[in-house]
ChimeraX commands (.cxc) that place a marker at each C-alpha (Angstrom):
marker #1 position 42.16,-70.79,-70.44 radius 0.5
marker #1 position 43.46,-67.93,-73.34 radius 0.5
marker #1 position 46.79,-68.84,-75.09 radius 0.5
marker #1 position 47.18,-65.58,-73.50 radius 0.5
marker #1 position 47.12,-66.37,-69.72 radius 0.5
marker #1 position 48.74,-69.49,-70.64 radius 0.5
marker #1 position 51.89,-68.00,-71.65 radius 0.5
marker #1 position 51.54,-65.81,-69.00 radius 0.5
marker #1 position 51.11,-68.53,-66.56 radius 0.5
marker #1 position 54.30,-70.45,-68.02 radius 0.5
marker #1 position 56.26,-67.26,-68.36 radius 0.5
marker #1 position 55.23,-66.81,-64.25 radius 0.5
marker #1 position 56.81,-70.15,-63.15 radius 0.5
marker #1 position 59.94,-69.61,-65.69 radius 0.5
marker #1 position 60.53,-66.02,-63.33 radius 0.5
marker #1 position 60.12,-68.27,-60.39 radius 0.5
marker #1 position 62.51,-70.96,-61.19 radius 0.5
marker #1 position 65.24,-68.52,-62.16 radius 0.5
marker #1 position 65.33,-66.71,-59.73 radius 0.5
marker #1 position 65.22,-70.07,-57.19 radius 0.5
marker #1 position 68.52,-70.76,-59.20 radius 0.5
marker #1 position 70.08,-67.72,-58.26 radius 0.5
marker #1 position 73.35,-67.94,-55.79 radius 0.5
marker #1 position 73.17,-64.67,-55.56 radius 0.5
marker #1 position 70.47,-61.78,-56.19 radius 0.5
marker #1 position 71.75,-58.36,-58.01 radius 0.5
marker #1 position 71.40,-55.74,-55.30 radius 0.5
marker #1 position 69.68,-52.88,-57.09 radius 0.5
marker #1 position 69.55,-50.67,-54.42 radius 0.5
marker #1 position 70.60,-46.77,-55.21 radius 0.5
marker #1 position 71.24,-44.23,-52.10 radius 0.5
marker #1 position 69.70,-41.42,-54.42 radius 0.5
marker #1 position 66.70,-43.06,-55.50 radius 0.5
marker #1 position 65.95,-44.13,-51.98 radius 0.5
marker #1 position 66.29,-40.37,-50.44 radius 0.5
marker #1 position 63.76,-38.81,-52.95 radius 0.5
marker #1 position 61.37,-41.80,-52.16 radius 0.5
marker #1 position 61.74,-41.76,-48.44 radius 0.5
marker #1 position 61.22,-37.91,-48.09 radius 0.5
marker #1 position 57.34,-38.90,-49.72 radius 0.5
marker #1 position 56.80,-41.64,-47.44 radius 0.5
marker #1 position 58.17,-40.79,-44.16 radius 0.5
marker #1 position 54.74,-40.81,-42.15 radius 0.5
marker #1 position 53.68,-44.84,-43.93 radius 0.5
marker #1 position 53.19,-47.14,-40.37 radius 0.5
marker #1 position 53.10,-50.29,-43.03 radius 0.5
marker #1 position 54.43,-50.86,-46.44 radius 0.5
marker #1 position 53.76,-53.23,-49.08 radius 0.5
marker #1 position 57.35,-54.06,-51.03 radius 0.5
marker #1 position 55.98,-56.42,-54.15 radius 0.5
marker #1 position 58.86,-58.50,-55.23 radius 0.5
marker #1 position 61.14,-58.16,-52.45 radius 0.5
marker #1 position 63.93,-60.65,-53.42 radius 0.5
marker #1 position 66.01,-61.43,-50.66 radius 0.5
marker #1 position 65.89,-57.97,-49.21 radius 0.5
marker #1 position 68.48,-55.44,-50.88 radius 0.5
marker #1 position 65.71,-52.15,-50.53 radius 0.5
marker #1 position 63.07,-53.56,-47.10 radius 0.5
marker #1 position 66.45,-53.33,-45.38 radius 0.5
marker #1 position 66.84,-49.70,-46.37 radius 0.5
marker #1 position 62.44,-49.35,-45.91 radius 0.5
marker #1 position 62.93,-49.92,-42.31 radius 0.5
marker #1 position 64.92,-47.36,-41.56 radius 0.5
marker #1 position 62.25,-45.02,-42.20 radius 0.5
marker #1 position 60.37,-45.95,-38.96 radius 0.5
marker #1 position 57.51,-48.48,-41.11 radius 0.5
marker #1 position 56.95,-51.74,-40.42 radius 0.5
marker #1 position 57.57,-53.32,-43.92 radius 0.5
marker #1 position 55.95,-56.34,-45.38 radius 0.5
marker #1 position 58.19,-57.92,-48.48 radius 0.5
marker #1 position 56.61,-60.78,-50.97 radius 0.5
marker #1 position 58.37,-62.48,-53.47 radius 0.5
marker #1 position 57.48,-65.40,-55.61 radius 0.5
marker #1 position 60.34,-67.09,-55.07 radius 0.5
marker #1 position 60.65,-69.02,-51.98 radius 0.5
marker #1 position 63.95,-69.35,-51.11 radius 0.5
marker #1 position 64.42,-65.60,-52.16 radius 0.5
marker #1 position 62.27,-65.18,-48.80 radius 0.5
marker #1 position 63.33,-67.38,-46.95 radius 0.5
marker #1 position 67.18,-65.77,-47.68 radius 0.5
marker #1 position 65.10,-62.43,-46.94 radius 0.5
marker #1 position 63.83,-63.45,-43.49 radius 0.5
marker #1 position 66.93,-64.83,-42.33 radius 0.5
marker #1 position 69.12,-61.81,-42.86 radius 0.5
marker #1 position 65.94,-59.14,-41.65 radius 0.5
marker #1 position 64.30,-60.95,-39.25 radius 0.5
marker #1 position 65.89,-58.42,-36.57 radius 0.5
marker #1 position 64.64,-55.68,-38.00 radius 0.5
marker #1 position 60.78,-54.48,-38.52 radius 0.5
marker #1 position 59.36,-56.52,-41.28 radius 0.5
marker #1 position 57.68,-59.27,-42.28 radius 0.5
marker #1 position 58.15,-61.63,-45.88 radius 0.5
marker #1 position 55.44,-63.31,-47.09 radius 0.5
marker #1 position 55.58,-66.28,-50.72 radius 0.5
marker #1 position 52.98,-64.98,-52.86 radius 0.5
marker #1 position 51.97,-64.06,-56.94 radius 0.5
marker #1 position 52.17,-60.25,-57.47 radius 0.5
marker #1 position 48.80,-60.75,-59.25 radius 0.5
marker #1 position 46.92,-62.21,-56.84 radius 0.5
marker #1 position 48.16,-60.20,-53.70 radius 0.5
marker #1 position 47.58,-62.09,-50.07 radius 0.5
marker #1 position 46.50,-58.55,-48.34 radius 0.5
marker #1 position 43.00,-56.69,-47.87 radius 0.5
marker #1 position 41.69,-54.31,-49.46 radius 0.5
marker #1 position 43.11,-50.57,-48.31 radius 0.5
marker #1 position 45.52,-52.08,-46.03 radius 0.5
marker #1 position 48.69,-50.32,-46.76 radius 0.5
marker #1 position 50.39,-46.74,-46.53 radius 0.5
marker #1 position 52.71,-47.58,-49.88 radius 0.5
marker #1 position 53.67,-49.98,-52.01 radius 0.5
marker #1 position 56.75,-50.70,-53.69 radius 0.5
marker #1 position 57.74,-52.44,-57.53 radius 0.5
marker #1 position 61.61,-51.89,-57.03 radius 0.5
marker #1 position 62.72,-53.03,-60.20 radius 0.5
marker #1 position 60.22,-56.24,-59.56 radius 0.5
marker #1 position 57.59,-55.05,-61.53 radius 0.5
marker #1 position 59.34,-55.57,-65.56 radius 0.5
marker #1 position 59.49,-58.99,-64.13 radius 0.5
marker #1 position 55.85,-59.96,-63.90 radius 0.5
marker #1 position 54.48,-61.24,-67.26 radius 0.5
marker #1 position 51.17,-58.95,-66.76 radius 0.5
marker #1 position 52.23,-55.71,-65.38 radius 0.5
marker #1 position 48.22,-54.38,-65.30 radius 0.5
marker #1 position 47.02,-57.24,-63.24 radius 0.5
marker #1 position 49.69,-56.02,-60.84 radius 0.5
marker #1 position 49.41,-52.60,-60.79 radius 0.5
marker #1 position 45.45,-53.80,-59.83 radius 0.5
marker #1 position 46.22,-55.59,-57.14 radius 0.5
marker #1 position 48.39,-52.79,-55.69 radius 0.5
marker #1 position 45.99,-50.23,-55.49 radius 0.5
marker #1 position 43.97,-52.38,-54.27 radius 0.5
marker #1 position 45.82,-52.36,-51.31 radius 0.5
marker #1 position 46.13,-49.75,-50.90 radius 0.5
marker #1 position 44.29,-46.73,-47.70 radius 0.5
marker #1 position 42.60,-43.61,-49.47 radius 0.5
marker #1 position 45.47,-42.14,-48.76 radius 0.5
marker #1 position 47.90,-44.39,-49.85 radius 0.5
marker #1 position 50.90,-44.48,-52.68 radius 0.5
marker #1 position 52.21,-46.40,-55.30 radius 0.5
marker #1 position 56.23,-46.07,-56.03 radius 0.5
marker #1 position 57.93,-48.09,-59.03 radius 0.5
marker #1 position 61.53,-47.57,-60.36 radius 0.5
marker #1 position 61.98,-49.81,-62.67 radius 0.5
marker #1 position 64.17,-49.40,-66.44 radius 0.5
marker #1 position 63.19,-47.14,-68.64 radius 0.5
marker #1 position 61.77,-48.49,-72.27 radius 0.5
marker #1 position 61.42,-44.75,-73.65 radius 0.5
marker #1 position 65.51,-45.46,-73.81 radius 0.5
marker #1 position 65.96,-46.84,-76.82 radius 0.5
marker #1 position 69.13,-47.78,-75.64 radius 0.5
marker #1 position 67.91,-49.30,-72.90 radius 0.5
marker #1 position 65.36,-51.07,-74.80 radius 0.5
marker #1 position 68.12,-52.24,-78.07 radius 0.5
marker #1 position 70.35,-53.88,-75.47 radius 0.5
marker #1 position 67.07,-55.96,-73.94 radius 0.5
marker #1 position 66.20,-57.08,-77.47 radius 0.5
marker #1 position 70.00,-57.87,-78.36 radius 0.5
marker #1 position 70.48,-60.26,-75.16 radius 0.5
marker #1 position 66.85,-61.74,-76.16 radius 0.5
marker #1 position 68.02,-62.53,-79.38 radius 0.5
marker #1 position 71.23,-64.29,-77.71 radius 0.5
marker #1 position 68.98,-65.76,-75.00 radius 0.5
marker #1 position 67.13,-67.95,-78.10 radius 0.5
marker #1 position 70.05,-68.57,-79.64 radius 0.5
marker #1 position 72.87,-70.08,-76.82 radius 0.5
marker #1 position 70.11,-70.46,-74.20 radius 0.5
marker #1 position 72.54,-67.98,-72.13 radius 0.5
marker #1 position 70.67,-66.96,-69.00 radius 0.5
marker #1 position 72.02,-63.43,-68.66 radius 0.5
marker #1 position 68.51,-61.98,-68.01 radius 0.5
marker #1 position 64.95,-63.52,-66.53 radius 0.5
marker #1 position 62.18,-65.01,-68.82 radius 0.5
marker #1 position 60.03,-62.05,-68.57 radius 0.5
marker #1 position 62.37,-59.40,-68.11 radius 0.5
marker #1 position 62.13,-56.49,-70.14 radius 0.5
marker #1 position 62.19,-52.34,-69.82 radius 0.5
marker #1 position 59.10,-50.83,-69.50 radius 0.5
marker #1 position 57.06,-48.58,-71.53 radius 0.5
marker #1 position 56.01,-45.70,-69.66 radius 0.5
marker #1 position 53.35,-44.66,-71.28 radius 0.5
marker #1 position 51.47,-48.08,-70.83 radius 0.5
marker #1 position 52.35,-48.08,-67.65 radius 0.5
marker #1 position 50.62,-44.30,-67.47 radius 0.5
marker #1 position 47.25,-45.31,-68.94 radius 0.5
marker #1 position 46.32,-47.92,-65.96 radius 0.5
marker #1 position 46.49,-45.27,-63.62 radius 0.5
marker #1 position 42.89,-43.03,-64.67 radius 0.5
marker #1 position 40.67,-46.20,-65.03 radius 0.5
marker #1 position 41.57,-46.87,-61.04 radius 0.5
marker #1 position 40.99,-44.11,-60.24 radius 0.5
marker #1 position 44.87,-42.84,-59.90 radius 0.5
marker #1 position 46.81,-39.97,-61.17 radius 0.5
marker #1 position 50.75,-40.70,-60.88 radius 0.5
marker #1 position 53.83,-37.81,-61.88 radius 0.5
marker #1 position 56.98,-39.44,-63.48 radius 0.5
marker #1 position 60.78,-38.56,-62.94 radius 0.5
marker #1 position 63.86,-39.81,-64.99 radius 0.5
marker #1 position 65.90,-41.69,-62.32 radius 0.5
marker #1 position 69.78,-43.12,-63.35 radius 0.5
marker #1 position 70.07,-45.84,-60.48 radius 0.5
marker #1 position 71.76,-48.04,-62.75 radius 0.5
marker #1 position 73.40,-46.00,-64.67 radius 0.5
marker #1 position 75.19,-45.01,-61.20 radius 0.5
marker #1 position 75.22,-48.13,-60.29 radius 0.5
marker #1 position 77.49,-50.13,-62.91 radius 0.5
marker #1 position 79.52,-46.45,-62.93 radius 0.5
marker #1 position 80.79,-48.26,-59.72 radius 0.5
marker #1 position 81.62,-51.33,-60.48 radius 0.5
marker #1 position 84.99,-51.73,-59.71 radius 0.5
marker #1 position 86.38,-54.29,-62.04 radius 0.5
marker #1 position 83.27,-54.62,-65.09 radius 0.5
marker #1 position 83.51,-56.51,-68.08 radius 0.5
marker #1 position 83.42,-55.55,-71.70 radius 0.5
marker #1 position 80.36,-56.48,-72.28 radius 0.5
marker #1 position 79.47,-53.92,-68.83 radius 0.5
marker #1 position 81.76,-51.47,-70.18 radius 0.5
marker #1 position 80.30,-50.86,-73.06 radius 0.5
marker #1 position 76.62,-51.34,-71.63 radius 0.5
marker #1 position 77.98,-48.35,-69.30 radius 0.5
marker #1 position 79.51,-46.50,-72.31 radius 0.5
marker #1 position 75.82,-46.54,-74.06 radius 0.5
marker #1 position 74.09,-45.71,-71.30 radius 0.5
marker #1 position 76.25,-42.16,-70.65 radius 0.5
marker #1 position 76.34,-41.41,-74.22 radius 0.5
marker #1 position 72.12,-41.74,-74.26 radius 0.5
marker #1 position 71.66,-39.94,-70.76 radius 0.5
marker #1 position 74.62,-37.28,-72.19 radius 0.5
marker #1 position 72.71,-36.71,-75.65 radius 0.5
marker #1 position 68.44,-37.14,-75.13 radius 0.5
marker #1 position 66.79,-34.98,-72.77 radius 0.5
marker #1 position 65.56,-35.95,-69.73 radius 0.5
marker #1 position 62.80,-39.27,-70.08 radius 0.5
marker #1 position 64.67,-40.62,-73.08 radius 0.5
marker #1 position 67.84,-40.19,-71.66 radius 0.5
marker #1 position 67.24,-42.11,-69.15 radius 0.5
marker #1 position 68.39,-45.45,-67.70 radius 0.5
marker #1 position 65.43,-45.69,-65.48 radius 0.5
marker #1 position 61.81,-44.33,-64.16 radius 0.5
marker #1 position 60.63,-43.06,-60.59 radius 0.5
marker #1 position 56.56,-43.42,-60.86 radius 0.5
marker #1 position 54.33,-41.82,-57.93 radius 0.5
marker #1 position 50.53,-42.78,-58.16 radius 0.5
marker #1 position 48.20,-41.60,-56.07 radius 0.5
marker #1 position 44.19,-41.48,-56.00 radius 0.5
marker #1 position 42.74,-38.42,-57.36 radius 0.5
marker #1 position 41.35,-36.45,-55.00 radius 0.5
marker #1 position 37.12,-35.00,-55.70 radius 0.5
marker link #1:1,2 radius 0.2
marker link #1:2,3 radius 0.2
marker link #1:3,4 radius 0.2
marker link #1:4,5 radius 0.2
marker link #1:5,6 radius 0.2
marker link #1:6,7 radius 0.2
marker link #1:7,8 radius 0.2
marker link #1:8,9 radius 0.2
marker link #1:9,10 radius 0.2
marker link #1:10,11 radius 0.2
marker link #1:11,12 radius 0.2
marker link #1:12,13 radius 0.2
marker link #1:13,14 radius 0.2
marker link #1:14,15 radius 0.2
marker link #1:15,16 radius 0.2
marker link #1:16,17 radius 0.2
marker link #1:17,18 radius 0.2
marker link #1:18,19 radius 0.2
marker link #1:19,20 radius 0.2
marker link #1:20,21 radius 0.2
marker link #1:21,22 radius 0.2
marker link #1:22,23 radius 0.2
marker link #1:23,24 radius 0.2
marker link #1:24,25 radius 0.2
marker link #1:25,26 radius 0.2
marker link #1:26,27 radius 0.2
marker link #1:27,28 radius 0.2
marker link #1:28,29 radius 0.2
marker link #1:29,30 radius 0.2
marker link #1:30,31 radius 0.2
marker link #1:31,32 radius 0.2
marker link #1:32,33 radius 0.2
marker link #1:33,34 radius 0.2
marker link #1:34,35 radius 0.2
marker link #1:35,36 radius 0.2
marker link #1:36,37 radius 0.2
marker link #1:37,38 radius 0.2
marker link #1:38,39 radius 0.2
marker link #1:39,40 radius 0.2
marker link #1:40,41 radius 0.2
marker link #1:41,42 radius 0.2
marker link #1:42,43 radius 0.2
marker link #1:43,44 radius 0.2
marker link #1:44,45 radius 0.2
marker link #1:45,46 radius 0.2
marker link #1:46,47 radius 0.2
marker link #1:47,48 radius 0.2
marker link #1:48,49 radius 0.2
marker link #1:49,50 radius 0.2
marker link #1:50,51 radius 0.2
marker link #1:51,52 radius 0.2
marker link #1:52,53 radius 0.2
marker link #1:53,54 radius 0.2
marker link #1:54,55 radius 0.2
marker link #1:55,56 radius 0.2
marker link #1:56,57 radius 0.2
marker link #1:57,58 radius 0.2
marker link #1:58,59 radius 0.2
marker link #1:59,60 radius 0.2
marker link #1:60,61 radius 0.2
marker link #1:61,62 radius 0.2
marker link #1:62,63 radius 0.2
marker link #1:63,64 radius 0.2
marker link #1:64,65 radius 0.2
marker link #1:65,66 radius 0.2
marker link #1:66,67 radius 0.2
marker link #1:67,68 radius 0.2
marker link #1:68,69 radius 0.2
marker link #1:69,70 radius 0.2
marker link #1:70,71 radius 0.2
marker link #1:71,72 radius 0.2
marker link #1:72,73 radius 0.2
marker link #1:73,74 radius 0.2
marker link #1:74,75 radius 0.2
marker link #1:75,76 radius 0.2
marker link #1:76,77 radius 0.2
marker link #1:77,78 radius 0.2
marker link #1:78,79 radius 0.2
marker link #1:79,80 radius 0.2
marker link #1:80,81 radius 0.2
marker link #1:81,82 radius 0.2
marker link #1:82,83 radius 0.2
marker link #1:83,84 radius 0.2
marker link #1:84,85 radius 0.2
marker link #1:85,86 radius 0.2
marker link #1:86,87 radius 0.2
marker link #1:87,88 radius 0.2
marker link #1:88,89 radius 0.2
marker link #1:89,90 radius 0.2
marker link #1:90,91 radius 0.2
marker link #1:91,92 radius 0.2
marker link #1:92,93 radius 0.2
marker link #1:93,94 radius 0.2
marker link #1:94,95 radius 0.2
marker link #1:95,96 radius 0.2
marker link #1:96,97 radius 0.2
marker link #1:97,98 radius 0.2
marker link #1:98,99 radius 0.2
marker link #1:99,100 radius 0.2
marker link #1:100,101 radius 0.2
marker link #1:101,102 radius 0.2
marker link #1:102,103 radius 0.2
marker link #1:103,104 radius 0.2
marker link #1:104,105 radius 0.2
marker link #1:105,106 radius 0.2
marker link #1:106,107 radius 0.2
marker link #1:107,108 radius 0.2
marker link #1:108,109 radius 0.2
marker link #1:109,110 radius 0.2
marker link #1:110,111 radius 0.2
marker link #1:111,112 radius 0.2
marker link #1:112,113 radius 0.2
marker link #1:113,114 radius 0.2
marker link #1:114,115 radius 0.2
marker link #1:115,116 radius 0.2
marker link #1:116,117 radius 0.2
marker link #1:117,118 radius 0.2
marker link #1:118,119 radius 0.2
marker link #1:119,120 radius 0.2
marker link #1:120,121 radius 0.2
marker link #1:121,122 radius 0.2
marker link #1:122,123 radius 0.2
marker link #1:123,124 radius 0.2
marker link #1:124,125 radius 0.2
marker link #1:125,126 radius 0.2
marker link #1:126,127 radius 0.2
marker link #1:127,128 radius 0.2
marker link #1:128,129 radius 0.2
marker link #1:129,130 radius 0.2
marker link #1:130,131 radius 0.2
marker link #1:131,132 radius 0.2
marker link #1:132,133 radius 0.2
marker link #1:133,134 radius 0.2
marker link #1:134,135 radius 0.2
marker link #1:135,136 radius 0.2
marker link #1:136,137 radius 0.2
marker link #1:137,138 radius 0.2
marker link #1:138,139 radius 0.2
marker link #1:139,140 radius 0.2
marker link #1:140,141 radius 0.2
marker link #1:141,142 radius 0.2
marker link #1:142,143 radius 0.2
marker link #1:143,144 radius 0.2
marker link #1:144,145 radius 0.2
marker link #1:145,146 radius 0.2
marker link #1:146,147 radius 0.2
marker link #1:147,148 radius 0.2
marker link #1:148,149 radius 0.2
marker link #1:149,150 radius 0.2
marker link #1:150,151 radius 0.2
marker link #1:151,152 radius 0.2
marker link #1:152,153 radius 0.2
marker link #1:153,154 radius 0.2
marker link #1:154,155 radius 0.2
marker link #1:155,156 radius 0.2
marker link #1:156,157 radius 0.2
marker link #1:157,158 radius 0.2
marker link #1:158,159 radius 0.2
marker link #1:159,160 radius 0.2
marker link #1:160,161 radius 0.2
marker link #1:161,162 radius 0.2
marker link #1:162,163 radius 0.2
marker link #1:163,164 radius 0.2
marker link #1:164,165 radius 0.2
marker link #1:165,166 radius 0.2
marker link #1:166,167 radius 0.2
marker link #1:167,168 radius 0.2
marker link #1:168,169 radius 0.2
marker link #1:169,170 radius 0.2
marker link #1:170,171 radius 0.2
marker link #1:171,172 radius 0.2
marker link #1:172,173 radius 0.2
marker link #1:173,174 radius 0.2
marker link #1:174,175 radius 0.2
marker link #1:175,176 radius 0.2
marker link #1:176,177 radius 0.2
marker link #1:177,178 radius 0.2
marker link #1:178,179 radius 0.2
marker link #1:179,180 radius 0.2
marker link #1:180,181 radius 0.2
marker link #1:181,182 radius 0.2
marker link #1:182,183 radius 0.2
marker link #1:183,184 radius 0.2
marker link #1:184,185 radius 0.2
marker link #1:185,186 radius 0.2
marker link #1:186,187 radius 0.2
marker link #1:187,188 radius 0.2
marker link #1:188,189 radius 0.2
marker link #1:189,190 radius 0.2
marker link #1:190,191 radius 0.2
marker link #1:191,192 radius 0.2
marker link #1:192,193 radius 0.2
marker link #1:193,194 radius 0.2
marker link #1:194,195 radius 0.2
marker link #1:195,196 radius 0.2
marker link #1:196,197 radius 0.2
marker link #1:197,198 radius 0.2
marker link #1:198,199 radius 0.2
marker link #1:199,200 radius 0.2
marker link #1:200,201 radius 0.2
marker link #1:201,202 radius 0.2
marker link #1:202,203 radius 0.2
marker link #1:203,204 radius 0.2
marker link #1:204,205 radius 0.2
marker link #1:205,206 radius 0.2
marker link #1:206,207 radius 0.2
marker link #1:207,208 radius 0.2
marker link #1:208,209 radius 0.2
marker link #1:209,210 radius 0.2
marker link #1:210,211 radius 0.2
marker link #1:211,212 radius 0.2
marker link #1:212,213 radius 0.2
marker link #1:213,214 radius 0.2
marker link #1:214,215 radius 0.2
marker link #1:215,216 radius 0.2
marker link #1:216,217 radius 0.2
marker link #1:217,218 radius 0.2
marker link #1:218,219 radius 0.2
marker link #1:219,220 radius 0.2
marker link #1:220,221 radius 0.2
marker link #1:221,222 radius 0.2
marker link #1:222,223 radius 0.2
marker link #1:223,224 radius 0.2
marker link #1:224,225 radius 0.2
marker link #1:225,226 radius 0.2
marker link #1:226,227 radius 0.2
marker link #1:227,228 radius 0.2
marker link #1:228,229 radius 0.2
marker link #1:229,230 radius 0.2
marker link #1:230,231 radius 0.2
marker link #1:231,232 radius 0.2
marker link #1:232,233 radius 0.2
marker link #1:233,234 radius 0.2
marker link #1:234,235 radius 0.2
marker link #1:235,236 radius 0.2
marker link #1:236,237 radius 0.2
marker link #1:237,238 radius 0.2
marker link #1:238,239 radius 0.2
marker link #1:239,240 radius 0.2
marker link #1:240,241 radius 0.2
marker link #1:241,242 radius 0.2
marker link #1:242,243 radius 0.2
marker link #1:243,244 radius 0.2
marker link #1:244,245 radius 0.2
marker link #1:245,246 radius 0.2
marker link #1:246,247 radius 0.2
view
């Protein structure tokens, strides 16, 4: 195994341990983002949600009338999800996003909702997700925006703090994603993609009832960035829609 693969495997294991130890998962659901997504996926029969956690988004996806399979590396979160959502039209699976336990061309949609940025090998995870899509299927992701310099700066600062005091402020592999690098993956797989700015994190943090001082500072920085920089460069997050190229 190469040194890079060993590092990625180690990161993946650390991610699993981090989320196994969480008492309360952060809920990244955003109603406005969901509305945009649901308008494009109303006729999906089978949705695979990759990195579903304890099912914050999964429950809402079932409202579209689709059967949703939530997959996560953490067995503890999958167990929690199954307990919460067993009465809904969905399933829960423990699995690795880089090696999905599904047949080729089985799903109408594959989703990453603030989960791809936790996966060490993003390219492999995208390859696997597109493999599982039907010919007319669609991949959708909502992720933190690495083109926003303030988002990236905050991520670097947290990484330094983690090295200094071992603080578990974020998970080990967590980082904002560079859209330009993500976009370059899809043409090789026969897909075209569309990118939209998204402010889900900004909206969520703006609604916090009693934010800490750190949260207030972060919110001010995100608001400043959204005000000063246009479109993607000021957005806290991005939405990507990908579909196969038609001949």
